[in-house]
SERO-4910 file (N, C-alpha, C, O; in steps of 0.05 Angstrom, whole numbers):
BEGIN
 pado doro    nc1    nc2    nc3   cac1   cac2   cac3    cc1    cc2    cc3    oc1    oc2    oc3
  Met    A   1310   1818   2852   1297   1789   2870   1268   1790   2864   1252   1808   2867
  Val    A   1262   1763   2852   1239   1752   2847   1219   1739   2864   1223   1715   2870
  Tyr    A   1195   1753   2875   1180   1734   2892   1160   1718   2885   1136   1722   2881
  Glu    A   1174   1698   2884   1151   1668   2865   1131   1668   2883   1111   1672   2870
  Asn    A   1124   1665   2907   1095   1651   2921   1079   1677   2929   1057   1676   2941
  Ile    A   1095   1707   2918   1070   1722   2916   1060   1736   2893   1074   1744   2875
  Ile    A   1030   1741   2895   1014   1749   2869   1006   1780   2874   1003   1789   2896
  Ile    A   1002   1791   2853    991   1821   2864    970   1820   2835    975   1821   2811
  Leu    A    944   1817   2849    923   1831   2822    931   1859   2816    940   1876   2831
  Tyr    A    924   1861   2788    928   1893   2778    916   1891   2750    921   1873   2734
  Ser    A    899   1910   2746    889   1915   2719    897   1943   2705    891   1963   2718
  Pro    A    911   1949   2680    916   1985   2680    883   1991   2670    878   2011   2657
  Lys    A    864   1975   2676    839   1986   2678    831   2005   2697    818   2025   2691
  Cys    A    842   1997   2724    834   2010   2746    847   2049   2744    840   2069   2757
  Ile    A    870   2045   2721    874   2081   2723    863   2093   2706    870   2117   2704
  Glu    A    847   2084   2691    826   2095   2666    811   2119   2672    809   2138   2658
  Tyr    A    797   2115   2700    775   2131   2706    785   2152   2725    802   2144   2741
  Glu    A    778   2181   2728    787   2197   2752    765   2223   2752    752   2235   2735
  Ser    A    768   2226   2779    748   2255   2782    771   2274   2796    787   2269   2815
  Pro    A    767   2301   2775    782   2321   2778    796   2333   2804    782   2351   2813
  Asn    A    820   2329   2820    828   2340   2851    814   2316   2860    807   2319   2883
  His    A    810   2300   2853    803   2284   2880    826   2259   2889    838   2244   2874
  Pro    A    827   2259   2916    853   2240   2930    848   2205   2920    868   2190   2922
  Glu    A    832   2198   2915    829   2175   2900    835   2170   2872    819   2159   2857
  Ser    A    861   2180   2863    867   2187   2835    878   2164   2830    889   2150   2847
  Pro    A    875   2158   2800    896   2137   2784    927   2144   2791    942   2125   2787
  Leu    A    938   2165   2800    969   2167   2803    972   2152   2824    994   2141   2822
  Arg    A    956   2142   2852    968   2127   2868    970   2101   2860    989   2087   2867
  Leu    A    950   2091   2844    965   2066   2832    979   2055   2814    989   2032   2812
  Arg    A    979   2080   2799    999   2080   2770   1030   2080   2786   1046   2062   2781
  Ser    A   1037   2099   2802   1066   2101   2816   1066   2074   2836   1089   2066   2839
  Ser    A   1044   2057   2852   1044   2043   2860   1061   2018   2846   1083   2007   2851
  Tyr    A   1040   2013   2825   1047   1992   2806   1077   1991   2795   1093   1972   2798
  Glu    A   1080   2012   2784   1117   2016   2768   1129   2017   2797   1153   2014   2793
  Phe    A   1127   2020   2822   1150   2014   2846   1146   1989   2843   1166   1977   2835
  Leu    A   1129   1977   2846   1123   1951   2859   1139   1930   2832   1151   1910   2839
  Lys    A   1136   1938   2806   1143   1924   2782   1174   1922   2783   1189   1905   2775
  Lys    A   1180   1948   2797   1214   1948   2785   1233   1930   2813   1258   1927   2815
  Lys    A   1208   1920   2837   1219   1904   2859   1220   1880   2842   1241   1871   2851
  Gly    A   1215   1870   2831   1212   1845   2812   1185   1828   2828   1189   1806   2837
  Phe    A   1157   1839   2831   1139   1823   2839   1116   1817   2805   1115   1829   2784
  Lys    A   1101   1793   2817   1094   1781   2795   1058   1795   2801   1047   1799   2823
  Phe    A   1046   1799   2764   1025   1808   2771   1005   1790   2755   1012   1773   2739
  Lys    A    979   1797   2764    958   1778   2748    935   1796   2743    926   1810   2760
  Lys    A    927   1795   2718    905   1810   2714    876   1798   2719    869   1778   2706
  Pro    A    859   1809   2735    838   1807   2744    808   1799   2728    811   1801   2704
  Lys    A    793   1795   2732    767   1792   2719    748   1802   2735    747   1801   2760
  Pro    A    727   1816   2716    703   1828   2733    693   1809   2756    702   1787   2754
  Cys    A    677   1814   2775    662   1794   2788    635   1802   2773    630   1822   2759
  Ser    A    614   1773   2784    587   1777   2771    569   1788   2792    573   1790   2816
  Glu    A    546   1796   2774    522   1810   2791    519   1790   2819    510   1801   2840
  Lys    A    524   1768   2818    504   1749   2838    529   1746   2850    526   1728   2866
  Asp    A    550   1752   2851    573   1762   2877    566   1783   2899    567   1784   2923
  Ile    A    555   1801   2874    554   1835   2889    529   1828   2905    527   1835   2928
  Leu    A    507   1811   2891    483   1813   2906    477   1792   2935    458   1789   2951
  Ala    A    506   1778   2931    508   1764   2957    512   1781   2980    510   1771   3003
  Val    A    519   1811   2979    523   1823   2992    505   1854   2993    491   1863   3011
  His    A    509   1860   2974    488   1886   2972    467   1875   2960    462   1852   2950
  Ser    A    448   1905   2962    417   1897   2956    418   1912   2928    433   1930   2922
  Leu    A    400   1900   2912    389   1904   2885    388   1931   2877    397   1939   2855
  Gly    A    376   1945   2893    374   1975   2897    402   1989   2894    401   2008   2878
  Leu    A    428   1984   2909    448   1991   2907    460   1990   2878    469   2009   2864
  Leu    A    458   1955   2873    469   1956   2849    464   1971   2825    479   1984   2810
  Asn    A    430   1965   2826    429   1985   2798    429   2018   2797    428   2032   2777
  Lys    A    431   2027   2824    442   2053   2824    467   2060   2809    471   2077   2792
  Ile    A    486   2042   2822    512   2042   2808    513   2040   2774    521   2057   2758
  Lys    A    500   2015   2771    501   2000   2741    484   2035   2729    493   2044   2708
  Glu    A    472   2044   2736    445   2062   2721    461   2093   2734    446   2112   2732
  Arg    A    479   2097   2741    495   2121   2758    472   2141   2764    473   2165   2759
  Asp    A    455   2128   2775    437   2135   2794    437   2158   2821    418   2158   2837
  Phe    A    457   2174   2823    462   2172   2847    476   2196   2856    483   2208   2836
  Phe    A    485   2211   2881    495   2230   2877    515   2226   2906    506   2221   2928
  Asp    A    544   2229   2898    563   2234   2926    580   2247   2920    595   2236   2904
  Pro    A    589   2277   2926    618   2284   2921    637   2269   2925    655   2271   2908
  Asp    A    640   2249   2947    665   2236   2955    668   2215   2933    690   2208   2923
  Thr    A    645   2205   2926    642   2172   2908    625   2182   2886    601   2179   2889
  Pro    A    634   2193   2866    625   2206   2844    619   2184   2817    631   2164   2809
  Ala    A    587   2199   2803    570   2177   2789    593   2181   2761    584   2194   2742
  Leu    A    618   2170   2760    629   2168   2733    629   2151   2713    626   2127   2718
  Val    A    631   2157   2691    626   2134   2675    636   2108   2672    659   2105   2680
  Asn    A    628   2092   2666    636   2065   2669    640   2051   2695    649   2029   2697
  Ile    A    632   2066   2714    645   2062   2751    634   2036   2760    644   2024   2780
  Tyr    A    613   2025   2745    595   1998   2753    626   1972   2743    638   1955   2756
  Glu    A    630   1984   2712    656   1962   2711    675   1967   2719    691   1948   2720
  Tyr    A    683   1987   2725    713   1984   2745    706   1979   2774    725   1973   2788
  Ala    A    680   1979   2785    681   1972   2814    675   1950   2816    678   1936   2836
  Ser    A    661   1940   2787    662   1901   2787    690   1887   2790    697   1869   2805
  Leu    A    706   1902   2768    734   1891   2769    750   1890   2793    762   1871   2802
  Ser    A    748   1913   2800    754   1913   2835    749   1888   2852    763   1874   2867
  Cys    A    719   1889   2843    710   1865   2867    722   1837   2860    729   1822   2878
  Gly    A    724   1831   2833    733   1810   2817    762   1802   2833    768   1780   2840
  Ala    A    779   1825   2835    813   1826   2837    812   1811   2868    827   1793   2876
  Ala    A    794   1822   2880    795   1811   2914    785   1785   2918    793   1772   2938
  Ile    A    763   1773   2896    747   1748   2894    778   1724   2894    786   1706   2908
  Glu    A    794   1740   2860    810   1727   2856    834   1719   2887    844   1697   2893
  Ala    A    837   1743   2898    864   1743   2912    846   1723   2937    863   1708   2947
  Val    A    823   1719   2947    826   1701   2964    823   1668   2956    826   1648   2970
  Gln    A    816   1672   2927    820   1637   2919    846   1629   2918    851   1605   2918
  Leu    A    874   1655   2917    896   1636   2905    901   1640   2942    909   1618   2951
  Ala    A    899   1655   2957    902   1651   2988    897   1626   2997    913   1614   3012
  Leu    A    871   1615   2988    861   1580   2988    877   1562   2981    877   1540   2991
  Glu    A    896   1573   2955    912   1556   2949    943   1552   2959    958   1532   2955
  Ala    A    949   1575   2973    975   1576   2990    990   1600   2984   1013   1602   2993
  Lys    A    980   1621   2969    994   1636   2948    988   1657   2975    974   1651   2994
  Phe    A   1001   1680   2971   1003   1712   2980    995   1724   2962   1010   1729   2944
  Ala    A    971   1731   2962    955   1746   2943    949   1777   2961    942   1780   2985
  Phe    A    955   1802   2938    952   1826   2943    941   1841   2923    958   1849   2907
  Ser    A    915   1847   2919    894   1869   2903    904   1898   2904    900   1915   2921
  Leu    A    922   1899   2878    925   1925   2879    905   1939   2862    912   1946   2839
  Met    A    879   1945   2871    864   1957   2854    852   1985   2872    858   1995   2894
  Arg    A    827   1992   2846    818   2012   2859    786   2012   2838    786   2005   2815
  Pro    A    765   2019   2852    763   2034   2874    758   2017   2895    747   1995   2894
  Pro    A    771   2031   2922    767   2018   2944    736   2006   2957    717   2010   2942
  Gly    A    731   1995   2979    712   1979   2989    699   1985   3012    674   1985   3014
  His    A    718   1992   3032    703   1982   3059    682   1997   3076    671   1989   3096
  His    A    678   2027   3059    652   2041   3067    631   2031   3054    609   2039   3061
  Ala    A    632   2020   3042    601   2009   3026    592   1993   3040    605   1975   3050
  Thr    A    563   1999   3046    547   1972   3063    527   1966   3049    528   1969   3025
  Lys    A    506   1958   3060    499   1935   3045    477   1951   3020    472   1947   2996
  Asn    A    468   1969   3039    455   1992   3016    463   2011   3002    451   2019   2983
  Asn    A    486   2020   3013    492   2048   3004    526   2049   3003    541   2035   3017
  Leu    A    535   2069   2979    565   2069   2974    569   2094   2993    552   2103   3008
  Gly    A    597   2102   2989    606   2123   3001    634   2126   3013    647   2106   3020
  Gly    A    640   2144   3015    674   2147   3024    691   2135   2998    709   2118   3003
  Phe    A    689   2141   2974    703   2134   2952    701   2107   2950    720   2094   2941
  Cys    A    675   2094   2959    668   2059   2956    648   2052   2947    629   2052   2962
  Tyr    A    644   2043   2925    615   2031   2915    606   2003   2929    585   1997   2942
  Phe    A    627   1990   2923    621   1964   2926    639   1942   2947    663   1943   2949
  Asn    A    624   1927   2960    646   1925   2988    667   1902   2979    659   1879   2979
  Asn    A    694   1906   2972    705   1883   2959    722   1864   2972    735   1847   2960
  Ile    A    720   1867   2997    736   1850   3019    705   1839   3028    709   1815   3023
  Ala    A    684   1840   3035    662   1823   3033    655   1812   3019    645   1790   3026
  Ile    A    654   1820   2989    646   1804   2971    660   1780   2966    647   1760   2958
  Ala    A    694   1778   2970    710   1762   2977    707   1740   2998    707   1716   2995
  Val    A    705   1751   3015    697   1740   3042    674   1714   3039    677   1690   3043
  Thr    A    649   1732   3031    627   1718   3030    636   1698   3007    636   1676   3017
  Lys    A    641   1697   2987    648   1685   2956    657   1655   2977    643   1635   2974
  Val    A    678   1653   2994    688   1632   3000    675   1623   3039    686   1606   3054
  Leu    A    657   1636   3044    657   1638   3070    633   1603   3080    628   1593   3102
  Asp    A    627   1596   3062    610   1571   3064    626   1555   3063    618   1535   3074
  Ser    A    648   1551   3053    670   1529   3049    688   1529   3076    705   1511   3078
  Leu    A    684   1552   3102    702   1555   3119    689   1553   3143    664   1556   3144
  Glu    A    703   1547   3164    693   1543   3193    682   1575   3198    660   1584   3204
  Lys    A    713   1590   3192    708   1621   3208    723   1635   3191    734   1623   3173
  Ala    A    724   1661   3192    740   1683   3172    745   1703   3194    728   1707   3211
  Ala    A    770   1717   3196    773   1745   3207    777   1761   3183    785   1753   3161
  Ile    A    768   1790   3191    778   1812   3173    792   1822   3189    789   1817   3213
  Leu    A    811   1839   3181    826   1865   3198    825   1882   3186    834   1877   3164
  Asp    A    818   1902   3189    827   1927   3182    837   1947   3189    829   1959   3209
  Ile    A    855   1954   3176    877   1973   3182    881   2000   3164    903   2012   3160
  Asp    A    857   2008   3154    861   2032   3140    853   2049   3163    833   2043   3176
  Val    A    868   2068   3168    863   2099   3190    831   2105   3184    819   2122   3197
  His    A    821   2091   3167    782   2108   3173    769   2083   3183    779   2062   3176
  His    A    750   2083   3199    738   2054   3205    717   2042   3178    705   2056   3162
  Gly    A    718   2014   3181    707   2004   3158    678   2004   3158    670   1981   3152
  Asn    A    658   2021   3164    633   2018   3169    616   2001   3157    597   1991   3168
  Gly    A    627   1996   3127    610   1980   3117    619   1946   3115    608   1925   3108
  Thr    A    642   1953   3122    642   1919   3129    629   1912   3153    616   1892   3151
  Gln    A    629   1921   3172    621   1927   3199    587   1918   3206    574   1906   3223
  Asp    A    581   1937   3175    550   1935   3168    537   1904   3155    514   1896   3159
  Ile    A    552   1895   3144    559   1876   3132    555   1848   3142    542   1829   3134
  Phe    A    574   1851   3164    582   1828   3175    567   1822   3209    567   1802   3224
  Leu    A    555   1846   3211    544   1849   3247    528   1829   3253    508   1826   3238
  Gly    A    532   1812   3271    526   1790   3278    533   1768   3268    537   1748   3282
  Asn    A    536   1767   3242    554   1737   3234    572   1726   3247    594   1736   3246
  Asn    A    568   1700   3266    587   1688   3278    606   1679   3269    626   1673   3282
  Lys    A    602   1676   3241    628   1660   3224    649   1678   3220    672   1672   3213
  Val    A    639   1704   3225    663   1732   3216    670   1744   3247    656   1748   3266
  Leu    A    698   1749   3244    703   1768   3264    708   1793   3252    719   1789   3230
  Tyr    A    705   1809   3255    716   1842   3236    726   1855   3261    711   1859   3281
  Val    A    755   1864   3260    770   1880   3279    786   1902   3266    804   1897   3249
  Ser    A    779   1927   3274    785   1946   3258    808   1968   3281    804   1971   3305
  Leu    A    826   1978   3270    844   1996   3288    845   2021   3265    855   2020   3243
  His    A    829   2045   3279    831   2062   3258    831   2102   3277    823   2109   3299
  Gln    A    841   2112   3261    841   2143   3282    808   2153   3281    792   2151   3263
  Ser    A    806   2163   3309    778   2173   3315    779   2199   3330    796   2197   3348
  Pro    A    771   2218   3329    751   2221   3307    760   2229   3279    779   2244   3273
  Leu    A    745   2220   3266    755   2218   3234    728   2199   3213    716   2177   3215
  Tyr    A    727   2218   3197    708   2200   3180    701   2170   3176    718   2161   3160
  Pro    A    685   2153   3183    666   2166   3173    645   2171   3210    621   2177   3210
  Gly    A    655   2167   3227    648   2178   3248    638   2150   3274    630   2151   3297
  Thr    A    646   2129   3254    635   2099   3265    657   2088   3279    679   2099   3276
  Gly    A    653   2065   3294    680   2045   3307    684   2056   3331    705   2049   3341
  Leu    A    666   2076   3349    679   2083   3372    677   2066   3393    687   2071   3415
  Phe    A    664   2041   3386    658   2019   3412    661   1994   3395    664   1995   3370
  Ser    A    660   1969   3409    659   1946   3396    628   1936   3404    618   1940   3426
  Lys    A    616   1922   3381    591   1913   3385    590   1882   3371    601   1875   3350
  Glu    A    576   1867   3388    577   1835   3380    608   1821   3368    627   1817   3382
  Asn    A    607   1816   3343    630   1804   3329    651   1827   3316    671   1821   3304
  Cys    A    642   1853   3321    656   1873   3306    667   1882   3334    654   1889   3354
  Leu    A    698   1881   3330    716   1897   3353    730   1924   3346    751   1922   3334
  Asn    A    722   1944   3352    737   1972   3342    758   1980   3367    755   1975   3391
  Phe    A    781   1994   3354    805   1997   3371    808   2024   3368    833   2027   3368
  Pro    A    796   2047   3364    800   2075   3361    832   2081   3375    841   2071   3395
  Leu    A    845   2102   3355    868   2115   3362    867   2149   3357    859   2155   3335
  Ala    A    874   2167   3373    868   2188   3379    887   2205   3347    900   2191   3332
  Ala    A    885   2226   3346    909   2238   3325    933   2239   3332    939   2249   3354
  Gly    A    945   2231   3318    978   2244   3332    981   2215   3342   1004   2217   3350
  Ala    A    974   2192   3346    990   2163   3354   1014   2160   3343   1021   2162   3320
  Ser    A   1026   2155   3363   1059   2149   3356   1061   2113   3347   1044   2096   3352
  Arg    A   1082   2110   3334   1083   2080   3319   1083   2062   3343   1073   2040   3341
  Lys    A   1093   2068   3364   1096   2052   3386   1064   2050   3398   1059   2031   3412
  Glu    A   1049   2065   3394   1021   2064   3412   1006   2044   3381    988   2028   3383
  Tyr    A   1016   2049   3363    999   2038   3345   1004   2010   3344    986   1993   3343
  Leu    A   1031   2006   3345   1038   1975   3346   1029   1959   3366   1021   1936   3363
  Asp    A   1030   1976   3397   1021   1963   3415    995   1956   3419    991   1945   3441
  Thr    A    969   1960   3401    944   1964   3401    944   1936   3378    928   1917   3380
  Leu    A    962   1939   3360    959   1918   3340    965   1895   3352    952   1875   3343
  Lys    A    981   1891   3371    987   1865   3385    966   1867   3403    966   1845   3414
  Gly    A    950   1878   3411    920   1867   3423    904   1866   3399    883   1855   3406
  Val    A    903   1870   3379    879   1865   3357    885   1834   3344    868   1817   3340
  Leu    A    914   1833   3338    928   1809   3332    914   1791   3354    900   1772   3346
  Gly    A    917   1795   3380    913   1769   3391    885   1769   3403    883   1756   3423
  Glu    A    866   1780   3395    833   1775   3391    832   1762   3367    813   1745   3366
  Ile    A    845   1764   3347    843   1744   3325    854   1713   3325    847   1692   3316
  Lys    A    876   1723   3342    887   1687   3349    865   1673   3368    861   1649   3369
  Lys    A    854   1691   3380    826   1673   3404    804   1658   3379    798   1635   3376
  Phe    A    796   1679   3366    773   1670   3348    783   1645   3333    767   1627   3328
  Asn    A    812   1644   3325    823   1624   3312    809   1614   3286    798   1592   3284
  Pro    A    810   1639   3263    805   1625   3236    817   1616   3216    841   1620   3211
  Ser    A    798   1601   3201    820   1589   3181    820   1612   3154    833   1608   3133
  Leu    A    805   1633   3157    823   1652   3134    819   1681   3144    798   1690   3154
  Leu    A    851   1697   3138    848   1717   3152    845   1732   3122    859   1727   3103
  Ala    A    822   1756   3123    833   1784   3106    841   1804   3106    831   1813   3127
  Val    A    853   1819   3099    864   1850   3106    852   1869   3090    856   1872   3066
  Ser    A    835   1885   3107    839   1913   3087    857   1934   3100    859   1948   3120
  Ala    A    872   1927   3070    896   1943   3071    898   1972   3069    904   1984   3048
  Gly    A    894   1984   3092    897   2013   3084    926   2027   3093    942   2017   3109
  Phe    A    929   2055   3075    964   2064   3087    959   2088   3093    978   2103   3100
  Asp    A    937   2096   3093    932   2128   3100    943   2133   3130    945   2155   3139
  Thr    A    949   2109   3146    955   2113   3168    987   2130   3169    992   2145   3188
  Tyr    A   1006   2125   3149   1027   2142   3148   1030   2165   3152   1011   2177   3141
  Lys    A   1046   2179   3163   1044   2209   3178   1045   2232   3160   1045   2255   3170
  Leu    A   1046   2230   3135   1048   2245   3111   1024   2244   3095   1020   2263   3080
  Asp    A   1010   2229   3096    980   2225   3087    965   2247   3087    963   2260   3108
  Pro    A    952   2255   3065    939   2286   3071    911   2280   3080    896   2299   3078
  Leu    A    901   2257   3088    872   2255   3093    869   2248   3123    845   2249   3131
  Ala    A    888   2243   3141    891   2232   3168    920   2243   3185    939   2255   3175
  Gly    A    918   2235   3210    932   2242   3229    948   2228   3237    966   2241   3248
  Leu    A    952   2203   3237    972   2185   3253   1001   2191   3248   1008   2211   3235
  Gly    A   1017   2174   3260   1046   2177   3263   1061   2156   3254   1082   2152   3266
  Leu    A   1054   2140   3232   1068   2115   3227   1094   2127   3203   1088   2143   3186
  Asp    A   1120   2118   3204   1131   2118   3184   1133   2096   3170   1116   2078   3174
  Leu    A   1155   2092   3149   1154   2077   3122   1159   2052   3138   1146   2031   3134
  Asp    A   1178   2053   3158   1185   2032   3169   1162   2011   3185   1159   1986   3186
  Ser    A   1148   2032   3195   1134   2015   3207   1118   1986   3195   1114   1964   3206
  Tyr    A   1109   2000   3164   1093   1974   3154   1111   1947   3150   1100   1926   3146
  Arg    A   1134   1949   3150   1151   1930   3151   1144   1915   3173   1140   1891   3171
  Gln    A   1142   1926   3195   1133   1907   3227   1102   1905   3224   1095   1885   3236
  Ile    A   1080   1916   3212   1056   1911   3211   1054   1884   3192   1038   1864   3195
  Gly    A   1073   1889   3172   1072   1856   3159   1074   1841   3175   1056   1824   3178
  Gln    A   1098   1839   3192   1113   1815   3203   1096   1806   3225   1093   1781   3226
  Leu    A   1081   1823   3245   1063   1825   3264   1039   1803   3257   1033   1782   3268
  Ile    A   1026   1818   3228   1003   1800   3222   1008   1772   3206    991   1754   3205
  Ser    A   1034   1771   3194   1042   1742   3188   1039   1722   3213   1041   1698   3211
  Glu    A   1036   1732   3234   1038   1705   3258   1012   1692   3263   1008   1671   3276
  Ile    A    993   1708   3250    967   1691   3247    975   1670   3221    981   1677   3198
  Lys    A    975   1652   3228    983   1632   3207    965   1614   3196    964   1591   3202
  Val    A    949   1626   3179    929   1611   3168    924   1623   3132    937   1644   3126
  Pro    A    908   1611   3113    914   1632   3091    904   1660   3089    882   1665   3099
  Ser    A    917   1678   3077    906   1698   3078    917   1718   3054    936   1711   3041
  Phe    A    901   1745   3050    904   1758   3031    899   1790   3041    894   1800   3063
  Cys    A    902   1802   3015    900   1831   3029    884   1848   3004    886   1837   2982
  Val    A    870   1869   3004    850   1882   2989    862   1912   2992    854   1922   3014
  Leu    A    875   1926   2981    879   1953   2975    854   1969   2988    832   1964   2977
  Glu    A    857   1990   3013    839   2006   3017    844   2028   3014    839   2035   2991
  Gly    A    856   2051   3029    871   2069   3025    891   2081   3027    904   2064   3038
  Gly    A    908   2103   3025    934   2105   3019    933   2136   3002    921   2136   2980
  Tyr    A    942   2153   3010    937   2179   2991    962   2190   2994    962   2214   2987
  Ser    A    990   2180   3005   1006   2194   2997   1029   2186   2970   1029   2165   2957
  Asn    A   1043   2202   2969   1063   2198   2945   1079   2169   2952   1087   2155   2933
  Ala    A   1082   2162   2975   1098   2138   2988   1079   2115   2983   1088   2093   2991
  Leu    A   1057   2114   2973   1045   2088   2983   1051   2062   2970   1043   2040   2976
  Gly    A   1073   2074   2943   1082   2044   2937   1103   2032   2952   1106   2008   2949
  Glu    A   1122   2047   2972   1140   2045   2981   1117   2036   3011   1125   2014   3017
  Cys    A   1106   2041   3020   1093   2030   3042   1079   1998   3039   1082   1980   3055
  Ile    A   1066   1998   3018   1054   1969   3003   1081   1950   3006   1085   1930   3019
  Tyr    A   1099   1964   2988   1123   1940   2990   1136   1929   3014   1142   1905   3017
  Asn    A   1140   1956   3037   1145   1948   3068   1136   1926   3078   1147   1905   3087
  Phe    A   1101   1938   3073   1087   1913   3084   1087   1885   3076   1088   1866   3092
  Ile    A   1085   1882   3046   1092   1859   3042   1117   1838   3049   1118   1815   3057
  Thr    A   1130   1853   3043   1163   1841   3053   1168   1837   3085   1183   1820   3094
  Gly    A   1157   1853   3097   1151   1840   3126   1136   1822   3133   1138   1811   3155
  Trp    A   1114   1817   3111   1101   1799   3115   1112   1773   3110   1110   1758   3129
  Val    A   1121   1766   3092   1125   1747   3074   1166   1740   3079   1177   1720   3069
  Lys    A   1178   1758   3095   1207   1751   3096   1209   1732   3113   1231   1721   3118
***
């Protein structure tokens, strides 16, 4: 089957770098790409974003730290050429939002992820905040935008960047307690829905329906999804109870927000990442 109106942004360059024994490995993207390619999806190679795009969201200090590899974080290592890889991941997110505004369904299948990167700091495998950079790129042309974060970890970076911005609603559904320890309560335009470890599929989906109700009330003209799949029950970094078929229903529920939408990959560290993504996309667009 060929999915004509679905475009997945992917570059083989994003699997060129790795840190030994790090869970955010090139294998997770390579295997996902191969799985989705066999299913008949179309892929498009992205281009790197500009420094101007990054500086619309992040400080010059953070940009220079990453460009010069002048930092130390065991989870987020100063790898050779990491600025180029992170800029390419941001560029893919920007292209995804532009495709969404052209009535395409776009999914950025890239690494590194981004939702833990704050205005001034990297962390949690994230260097620059891909989804925040993409939303900011088009925000002046929109009335309002919503960001839905379904990664198992709270997107503290995205909240830091958009807190107090009345043009953006940030909504996160995540496990707590868990890294980074934030997202325990809602604040201003950032709504947080923490779930305890072991939360079942039913509990998750019931909570998601409430989350989507908040987004519908906000009535955005764009929906951006931080699509993490570390909510899967066999993911090694977390402890929620979603099975593979849950992602089909998650995609279907989110699709009820009938506005231009795009997705950016965040976490997901199990061997089933490709299948999780496939179920999510096909649930959304069926």
